[in-house]
C-alpha positions, 0 to 999 in steps of 0.5 A: 152191198159189200161185206165189211173187212175181216179185221173190222168184223173181228174187232166188232165181235170182241167189243160187243159179244152177241146176247145170249139167246134161248137156243144157246142156253138150252145147248149149255144145259144139255147133259154132258153125256149128250154133248159127248155123244155129239162129239163122238159122232163128229169124230166118227164123221171126220174119220170117215171123211179121212178114210174116204180121202185116203181111199181116193188118193189110193185109187188115183195112185192105182190108176196112175200105176195102171196107166203106166202098166198099160203104156209099158205093155203097149211098148212091150208089144211094139216093134223094135226098129233099127234106123241107119243114118240115125245121127243126122238129118231125117234119120236123127229126126225119125230116131227121136220121134220113134224113141218117144213113141209108146208104140215102139218097143226099142230104137236101134240107131246105126251110123258112123258116129254117135248121135244125140238121141240118148234113148236109142241103142247105138252101134257105130259102123259103116252100113257097107260092113257085113258086121251090121247083120249082128247089129240088126239081130232082134229088129222087126223093122229096118228103116234105111236112111244112110244115103249120100246125095251130096252134090259135091260128092264124087259121083262114082264114090256116091254110087258105090256107097249108096248101092253097096250100102243098100245091098248090105242092109237088105242081105243082112236084114234077111239073114237075121230074120228082120221081116220089113225094110223101109227104103227112102228114095224120091219121087224123082224116080218117076221122071220129069217129062212133058207128057206126065199126068198131073198128078201122077199115080203112085203106081205110075211107071218109073221113067226117070233116067240116070242123068240127074244127080243121084237119080241113077242110084235111087233107081238102082236102090228101088230095083234092089228093093223089088228083087229082095223079097224074091231072093229072101222069102219072108222079107218085105220091102216098103219104098217111100218117095218124097217130093222136093224135100225141104228142111236142112237139105241141100239139093239141086232143086233147093239151090234153084231158089238161091239164084238171083233169077228163077231160070225158066226154059221157054215152052216148059211147064214147071210145077212144084210139089214140096215135102217138109222133112217133118211130114217125111218123118211122120210118113216113115213112122207110118211105114215103120209101124206097118200102117202102110206098105208097098210103094208110096209118095209123100208130099204136100197136097196139090202143087204150085204152078211156076207163076205162083212160085214167082209171086210167093218168092218175089223173084223174077224169072230168066227165060231161055230157049231150051237149046241154050239152057241145056247146052250151057248146063251140060258144058258147065258140068262137063268142065267141072264148074257146076256140080249139077248135070244137065239132067237136073234141069228137067225137074225145073222144066216139066211136071212130076207132081204125084198123088199121095192118096195111099197115105191119105187112105191110111189116115196120114195127113201132111202138116205143111202146105206147099205155100208154107214149105216154099216160105220156109225154104226161102227163109232157109236159103236167104243170104246164099247165092247160086248160079247154074247150081254153083255157089257164088262168093259174096262179090260174085253174088252181088254182081249177079244180083245187080246186073240180073239175067244178062250179066248171069249169062255173060258170066256163064259164057266167060267161065266156059271161055276161061276153062277152055283157055286153061285146057289149051295151056295144059 
């Protein structure tokens, strides 16, 4: 049975005061000094309770102050990490993550323009400038991410920037007492070959050639990284090799999924292992905190076969003989109609998936699966259209999509013929 409404109870109490009982009478007859004693006791209890409450509040304040002090001491013991290329892409994501970490004392951000991470200390300069040495003074670790792997960049200019920049950073870091430099290259340096193990071990031989976009630069960067500790005793170099990187990236491998058909070379066995930029950032954090060193790969666990990729994407394949596919790719690149050299095609033909056991042994785990990264990539490239690595306008894309593989091949042949005629007229 529910209790009466409070207002009803109050009205009842006023209308019919309860009869006086014996216990109430005895209480009224008590001596005044006894009542006073009771009052004093009550006051004392209230005072004690107040003091207890105040003490609890003080203890909580002290606990919070102590926690803050512990976090402050933790930061003061952490490394100072400098990041090149910190204004955009992976560099910006890493700078933001490390700036928020209690394990990092300070983040020094270096780029040719100021980025959005306000908690970092910014220095604006080109990484090829020898003045970078003074900007790195006091840093414990340098994460070098200032690389140009843009498909549209002139290859000679790209190589000059990447190689000279890495040389300058390594030399400057050694000169001012930095004890570790972290380089980020790619698992492409292992090479895509039909006889590769599946998966490759992280210490497998690097068998790539310089024929694919930027891979020659990455091989040279790794060579500089291996040589630096010998030339500069006390300097340690860590090399991080992501698989197919996805998340705001534009590469020959991400453009593969912008095509109206997925090109498959007859007799090949493509395998796909992706790496989301979020996972690359956490792996770089591990390297910056020296939870792992040496050379290691980063990517999703396992891999996808080409049939699984086609099923997930819903995009059908266009299968070509090897001689036709490679010959067309070489000609299109040679006459300047596509940014991708024929060497890029090898990475869509042969396996180059890699074990990520070293990171696993260090306690790291990827937060993305291959299926999830592929889905994210498909969403990212929706509305873009590419043929043989060349971005198409809307009219071209509509025609290629409607006519399928046949028109795509005819269009490629037409582009080649047109370019040849143009050269003859010149």
